[in-house]
C-alpha angles and dihedrals in degrees: 000000000000091000092051090050091051092051090051091052091048095053093041090055090049090050094050098040124091113251118234107230090204088072091059123083123197114194117188116203124214090281094048094251109153121238109192120204126182140140096252138035094242090054090051089051089051090052092048091053090049095047093045090049089054089056103035113006094151094062092044090055090057089053089053092050091053090058090051092046087237102114088119089070088065106031104026119218096357090053092046089056089058090048089053090054092049087056094040093054093043090230094163093044090055091052091049092049094049100034095104091052092064117103116253094235091054092048087052090052092051091045090054092050094048092048090051093054094043091050091050089053091050092049094047107036092157089064094056104109097172112044094194090066101075140105100022133172142220096264092052088050093055090043089063090051093053090049093048094050090047089055090048087052092059107265093134092052092046094051090049089054093048097048093037094052094236100122112136096040119116110223121208112261116265117259095200115096144097144283130237129177134178127185123192118232089248088062097049129079092227097049091240127123111247124211127185118198110192123163121193100204140137108295094226137020138039097339100038113118121252118197123223143155117223122193130169134167089247096078099276115130110148134152126189146080134322137171122247106285095028114139092196142019115292095196132357138085142295126194094285110026146005143190143200128214129216126178115259130194114214115143100291098163134039124205123209131190110218121221103232128207110249088214096048122030091199095060128083131187118247122173090341097311132101110239127186122241113240107243127199133165121240109209107212126195111207123194110246094017111104096204133058113258117220123208126179117237121196135208130192133176087276094054135248110025132191136190120228138162089268094053140273117317134186129206122211118188135159092225093076094042099065127045096186099090093109090048090055090051088050091055089049090051091053098042114122099192142005094275091058092042093053090047088057090052087052089073086074089201095125102088097206148344131113112252122213112190139188134167143180091256096074097263128131120178140175130190132175091224124203143139096246126185124227100247128199107266093210104130092222088075115076104199096191090056135056110298131212108264097199103081140063086225088082096039105098118193106171134067136220120252119247090253090068094062124095107268143155132205121191098335116202090249090068096228143073132191143174131191097173090284132116119321085217091066099053102122143354110340092243090065102035121120118244121237092219088073092061134066109272089208089069088072099218116179117267100183141093123224131201093271096050092048090049093051089051090053092049096047098041112111094003115133116195113355125223123216095252092056091045090057091044091058092056093047094047115135098188126110117224120262091260114045115231107204133135090250125050115224099183091121089059090054093052103047115124108239090208089069093054108038094166090057097040097113098051091042092050093047091055097041093050093045116125091213093248118138098220123143091236093057118107092192090055089052091055091045092053090059092042090054095047093046096049097040088057099039098042099036109143094025104081131163100040136114122243115250120234092254091051089051092052091047090051093051090047091052092051093047091051092044093054093046092047097051104025106021092232142055098219092100134143127213090258091056089058104032127057138185103219130197115168106311093340112102118177132182106260140204124219141078135202117295100007119124090256091042132187130189121190147195131197113291121172136315094008094309124124127219127213111248101168143005130081105032132142111022126186129175119196131189120191114209118191091243127037135012124322117272106239133191124174146164135189127205101253119349146294096273132066092200113104092212093056120101085226096056092098108353092123095048098092093044090049091052091048091049092241126146135205126225117254130186143200090208109114094199092053092047093051093045093054102031121133090215137001123196148138127243109268115213119191113229 
């Protein structure tokens, strides 16, 4: 007991003490990626905040404003909507209520990060774009994390459904996501475990991956990717083990319709009694609006509640019931073996994300991770639909242990993969889990997508895999033999060109397409426009085949589009699709839901630019002796400043599917660094 008390005092003193920046070393490698070295973990977190601010201070300031519920002061109405949700979900209240349950060493880590960002702001006042951002504190920092994970869990989509009156519809599953692969040493030609970390994320902005290497003298040596505002690595590798995340879609949020009192619109029935909604006012500051805007936010026994034309609805989600997600990630960062890693997962504070794991001790592992409630199994309650909000029978209060989640460890097939598809289709069929052994109310995915089918094609019949083929699988740009989209386009592929002479060229280009998403492909160019047209026109009506007339209309649209903007229809994918960084726009490979995916939005003159898809990529090999062998690449570069040499120095390599060697070896980093320095704080 005495030892535990001493440890608490030690970490509390670290958390409350001022960090000396001179003890922190930032080494930038030849691509500007920061490697942070310091005696303690909080000092490393300080250095990470400082280095990231040097590269992308504007985005970090927006993260800070989210935690203060003052994003509206920077972004106007769109930011104020986020501030409303922070208040609606009681993100700050949750942090305040659970603050004393956080471990002292984690609080010290957060304190170091917050001090680093505050000190950077003090030292660079001319770079402060949003004056409401600083100073900020640790509780505001964790508030932004709770908000972000709630959005990842689907709050934004749910609110859109509630206010838009579309509850009850079943949207097509999202095709955007990420890839993760792990191969056991018994399945590789080198006898090493292989891990592929491949996020499909926005290429720029608040959820674009930033690469960093963090090393302290307290056993923390981790390299990988994090989002702006991250005080640690979200996925990557340390000396012994690593993991990749992909987004998963079990039922992470439940929606209830409250039974309101006809005589009092602030009362709802619960177990036969009329209860009053808790009502508070969210005071919103909106850029350009001289007065504070007040909006009522409601809370019921189920949680955050909103009034709409359809009625009053409540949202209940684990993401805004636990503020320890970052602490769980911290334990994962510091884990030295699978036992410690699994113990970290046992916190069940991370509300979502598939986890693909490999280590140097001959273990591969995959879990469809989530903080899942124990729901009433009574068949009268349909948990994927709107639930009755008038009974304690639908009010869950407990959560499942990590052991209850779908997971694999060292399957006989020797490999595991996830591409945001079903956790029950994670390896060779002989070794797959069966959904009947899991609670259907958890809502785990049951489907394949194009990427999962393509991986199955590439792995089928392969004995031991070499590293080159492993990398080739991740960089593959081929669709599977049978397309797996929400809309069937078979009728487009079977039209007789003789019946439509004016559309012959676009029809022929699609019908002769080899289903490869290369920038030189004319068929891929037509398909890009087909995809964008149908995903917009048929949204909300998935899982149906196009009629013949719809196919003709789609081809006519594409033909007219190409003529309007380009004056011809003889166009390749690269003519239409660009990878854009600043003023540099380059023809780009990639299409939705291939392993090297690309998702686009309108750009200029009829062209489209890639805004998300294949992003941070990291390959790791785990030899029995020595440090992991790491190769990585990011989409553009480490810096968001156009004048920096690292603004787009990875862009060409990324397009050519090339990687660069990285290391966890401090001596090697310092010997080859482009620059080495300490944070400099003005007194």
